[in-house]
C-alpha positions in Angstrom: -12.0 8.0 -39.4 -9.3 5.6 -40.9 -9.9 4.3 -43.9 -7.5 1.8 -45.4 -8.8 0.5 -49.1 -8.3 -3.1 -50.4 -10.4 -3.7 -53.7 -10.9 -6.6 -54.7 -11.6 -7.6 -58.6 -14.3 -10.0 -58.9 -14.6 -11.9 -62.4 -17.7 -12.9 -64.3 -18.5 -16.0 -62.5 -18.8 -13.6 -59.3 -15.8 -14.4 -58.1 -12.3 -13.0 -56.8 -10.1 -13.0 -59.8 -7.0 -10.7 -57.9 -6.7 -8.9 -54.3 -4.6 -5.3 -54.8 -4.1 -2.7 -51.8 -3.8 0.9 -52.5 -2.5 3.9 -50.4 -3.4 7.4 -50.8 -0.9 10.0 -49.1 -1.9 13.3 -48.8 -5.2 14.3 -50.7 -3.9 12.2 -53.5 -6.2 9.9 -54.6 -5.4 5.8 -54.0 -4.0 4.5 -57.2 -5.9 1.7 -59.9 -4.1 -1.2 -58.9 -5.2 -3.2 -61.7 -7.6 -0.7 -63.2 -10.9 -2.8 -65.3 -9.2 -4.1 -68.4 -11.8 -6.8 -69.2 -15.3 -4.5 -69.4 -17.4 -7.2 -67.1 -14.9 -7.0 -64.5 -16.7 -5.8 -61.4 -14.6 -3.2 -59.1 -16.0 -3.4 -55.2 -14.0 -1.2 -52.8 -13.8 -3.2 -49.1 -13.8 -0.1 -46.6 -12.8 -0.5 -42.8 -14.3 2.5 -40.3 -12.5 2.6 -36.7 -13.5 5.1 -33.6 -12.0 6.6 -30.5 -14.2 7.0 -27.6 -14.1 9.1 -24.4 -15.7 10.0 -21.3 -16.9 12.8 -20.7 -17.5 13.5 -16.7 -21.2 15.5 -16.2 -22.6 16.0 -13.1 -25.8 14.6 -12.2 -26.3 15.8 -8.7 -24.8 17.5 -5.7 -25.1 15.9 -2.3 -25.0 18.3 1.1 -23.7 16.5 4.2 -25.4 18.1 7.6 -24.4 17.1 11.0 -27.3 17.9 14.1 -25.4 17.7 17.2 -28.4 18.6 19.8 -27.9 17.8 24.1 -30.0 16.0 25.2 -31.1 15.6 29.8 -31.4 12.1 31.0 -31.6 11.5 34.9 -29.4 9.3 36.1 -29.6 6.5 39.5 -26.3 5.8 40.5 -25.6 5.1 44.3 -23.0 7.5 46.5 -20.6 5.6 48.4 -20.8 6.7 51.9 -17.7 5.9 55.3 -19.0 7.0 58.1 -17.3 5.9 61.8 -19.3 4.4 64.6 -17.1 6.4 67.1 -17.8 4.5 71.1 -16.0 5.6 74.1 -16.2 2.1 76.5 -14.5 3.6 80.3 -11.7 1.5 82.0 -8.9 1.0 84.5 -6.6 -0.7 82.7 -2.5 -0.1 84.0 0.4 -0.6 81.7 4.0 -0.4 81.5 4.4 0.9 78.0 1.8 3.5 76.5 -0.3 1.3 74.4 -0.8 1.9 71.2 -3.9 1.6 68.5 -4.8 -1.7 67.4 -7.3 -3.1 65.2 -9.9 -5.6 65.5 -12.0 -6.7 62.9 -13.6 -2.7 61.0 -13.2 -1.5 64.9 -10.2 0.3 65.4 -8.9 0.8 69.0 -7.9 3.5 69.9 -6.1 3.7 73.8 -6.5 7.0 76.1 -4.0 7.3 78.4 -2.7 9.5 81.4 0.5 9.1 82.9 -0.3 8.8 86.8 2.7 9.1 89.1 4.1 6.6 91.3 6.9 5.8 92.3 7.4 4.0 89.2 5.6 5.0 86.1 3.4 3.4 84.9 0.4 3.8 82.0 -3.2 3.3 83.0 -6.3 3.2 80.1 -9.1 4.9 81.0 -10.7 4.6 78.3 -10.3 3.6 75.2 -11.9 5.1 71.6 -13.6 1.8 68.9 -13.4 3.4 65.1 -16.1 0.3 63.9 -16.1 1.0 59.9 -19.9 1.3 58.3 -20.5 1.4 54.6 -24.0 2.6 52.9 -24.9 2.5 50.2 -27.8 6.4 49.2 -29.8 6.5 45.7 -28.4 10.0 44.1 -30.5 11.1 41.5 -28.2 14.2 39.5 -29.2 15.9 36.0 -26.5 15.1 33.2 -26.6 16.8 29.4 -25.2 13.8 27.1 -24.9 15.2 23.5 -25.8 13.8 20.8 -24.8 13.9 17.3 -27.2 13.1 14.0 -26.4 13.3 9.9 -28.5 14.7 7.3 -27.7 13.9 3.6 -29.9 15.5 1.2 -29.1 15.2 -3.2 -30.0 17.1 -5.2 -30.8 16.3 -8.7 -29.8 17.2 -12.3 -32.7 19.2 -12.3 -32.4 20.3 -8.7 -34.6 19.1 -6.3 -33.1 18.4 -3.1 -34.7 14.7 -1.9 -33.5 14.3 2.0 -31.6 10.9 2.8 
């Protein structure tokens, strides 16, 4: 505690007469600024206090966090796309001078099947056409899958040691 002493000297009527400041060094007693020369004077010391404030860390509880991972089975209905071709054989008897190449008409691919025919000159006779038509269908497919799920628990312990789940 820090003390600064000022003395105020009051006269017989109660009004201050003069103010004197005293300093204290080491263990010495403060010097009297004005000794009470008048027997009717009253000397009142003025004291000022100061304080220092500190903070202290106090544990009031604890918190524990736990993450729990669980696996859950779910059914998923998801259509699977399948592609396949209808094969149709169409007999024909067309003659070409050059071998015909495969062609496409809409969703159908036409592949000519040829044989060489020996004549004085060589020609190509189409004996059959293979028509491949692309078809798309959707088939429902149910499959079991495992999905992971997380959950968090917070356990708070207070100063009395009681646990509380949040």
